[in-house]
C-alpha positions in Angstrom: 34.9 46.9 36.1 33.7 43.2 36.0 36.2 42.0 39.4 34.1 38.5 39.5 31.8 36.5 41.3 29.1 39.5 39.8 31.0 42.2 41.8 31.8 45.6 39.7 33.9 48.3 40.7 32.5 51.6 39.3 34.4 55.2 39.0 32.5 57.8 39.0 33.1 61.7 37.3 32.4 63.1 40.9 31.3 62.7 44.5 27.7 64.7 43.4 27.5 61.7 41.1 28.4 58.6 43.3 26.3 59.7 47.0 23.0 60.0 43.4 24.2 56.1 42.6 24.9 55.6 46.0 21.6 57.6 47.7 19.0 57.0 45.0 18.0 52.9 44.6 17.2 51.0 44.9 18.5 49.5 41.8 17.7 46.8 39.6 19.2 45.4 36.5 16.5 43.3 33.9 14.7 42.9 37.1 17.2 40.8 39.4 18.6 43.0 42.5 21.6 45.2 42.2 23.3 45.7 45.2 25.4 49.2 46.3 28.0 48.9 48.7 30.8 51.4 49.5 34.1 50.0 48.0 36.3 48.7 51.9 40.0 48.3 51.7 41.3 44.8 50.8 37.6 44.0 49.0 38.0 39.9 48.0 35.6 39.7 46.1 35.9 36.0 45.5 35.3 35.6 49.5 33.0 38.4 49.7 29.1 37.9 51.0 25.9 39.8 50.6 22.6 38.8 51.8 21.1 41.7 52.0 19.2 42.7 48.9 16.9 45.7 47.7 13.1 44.2 47.2 10.0 45.8 46.4 7.1 44.8 48.0 3.2 44.5 48.2 1.4 45.1 51.3 -2.1 43.5 49.8 -5.3 44.9 50.4 -4.1 47.2 52.7 -6.6 49.6 55.0 -6.7 53.0 53.3 -6.2 54.9 56.9 -3.1 53.0 56.7 -1.5 54.7 53.8 0.9 57.5 55.6 4.7 58.1 55.6 4.7 58.3 58.9 3.1 54.5 59.8 4.0 52.8 56.3 7.2 52.9 57.2 6.2 51.3 61.1 5.3 47.5 58.8 7.9 47.7 56.5 10.7 47.6 59.0 8.9 44.5 59.9 9.8 43.0 56.9 13.2 44.8 55.8 15.0 48.3 56.5 12.7 50.8 54.6 14.6 51.9 52.0 11.7 54.2 50.2 8.3 54.3 49.3 6.5 54.0 46.4 5.4 57.8 45.2 2.3 56.9 43.6 1.4 54.9 47.6 1.7 58.1 49.4 -0.4 60.2 46.5 -2.5 57.6 47.5 -3.0 57.0 43.4 -3.4 53.4 44.1 -5.6 51.4 46.4 -5.4 47.3 45.4 -2.0 47.2 47.4 0.9 49.4 49.1 4.3 49.2 47.4 7.0 50.2 49.3 11.1 48.9 49.3 13.1 47.1 51.6 16.8 45.9 52.2 15.9 41.7 52.9 17.6 39.8 54.3 18.2 36.5 51.8 19.7 34.3 54.2 16.5 34.5 56.5 12.8 33.0 55.1 11.0 35.3 53.7 7.3 36.6 55.7 4.6 35.5 53.9 2.3 37.8 56.1 3.0 40.0 59.4 0.6 40.5 62.0 -0.7 44.1 62.2 -1.7 45.9 65.5 -4.0 48.7 65.9 -5.8 50.1 69.5 -9.0 48.9 68.5 -8.1 45.2 66.2 -5.7 42.8 65.3 -5.5 41.5 61.6 -3.4 39.3 59.3 -1.3 41.2 56.2 -0.6 39.7 53.3 3.0 40.2 51.4 3.8 39.8 48.4 7.7 40.2 46.7 8.3 41.4 43.3 11.4 40.2 41.6 12.8 37.5 43.9 15.4 35.9 42.5 15.5 31.8 43.2 12.9 31.4 46.2 11.9 28.0 47.6 8.6 27.5 48.5 9.4 25.1 51.0 11.7 26.6 53.6 11.4 30.3 52.7 14.7 30.6 51.8 16.0 33.4 49.0 18.9 32.2 46.2 17.3 28.0 45.9 13.9 26.4 44.9 12.3 23.7 46.3 14.1 21.3 44.7 17.4 21.9 46.6 16.1 22.8 49.6 18.3 21.5 52.9 16.2 23.6 54.9 12.7 22.3 54.2 10.5 20.4 56.7 11.7 16.5 56.5 9.1 15.1 58.5 7.1 15.0 62.4 10.9 13.2 63.4 12.9 15.6 62.8 10.4 18.6 64.0 10.6 16.6 67.1 14.2 17.4 67.8 14.1 20.4 67.9 13.1 24.0 69.9 9.4 24.7 70.0 10.2 27.7 67.7 12.0 26.0 65.2 8.8 23.8 64.8 6.7 26.7 65.3 8.4 28.5 62.4 8.5 25.5 60.9 4.6 24.7 60.4 4.6 28.2 59.2 6.6 28.3 56.6 5.3 24.7 54.7 2.5 26.6 53.2 4.3 29.3 50.8 2.9 28.6 46.9 4.0 30.5 44.2 1.5 33.7 45.2 4.0 35.0 47.2 6.1 36.1 43.8 5.4 39.0 42.0 
């Protein structure tokens, strides 16, 4: 049943069916993430905000020795909470990229790369996101486009008013480009 603002309520015929839908995600509808949340008492769809969505990410050109079910969760959790690792990734049937599904907080900026450090080396790992709805290439957040951005860098004078951490973050996210969105 449709409730409001994109929320639906589902009734399941069995508890087994409910758990399958709840646990076997992530689910996507026409390429858009479908968040499945447990019903809570006094749920008010007009006030509810969902900021955590399932998203498939690709770790582009990840070295082969990192394609292991004990290492991939550690890498994926830097970006978001790991949901699942793509079956072909675990079977090592594709080498161009590693594919994992994470829960992404769309209120935060999207990481375009992460540092991976081993005993012998440190390298920058590129990340691409599949089917992100409206990604801003100015601030790196999901939910709006660059033309409508309220968070983007407005100039050096504005940056000087912020803390050093904010300046570092803004300098990094200025370089968002369309390749991050697959």
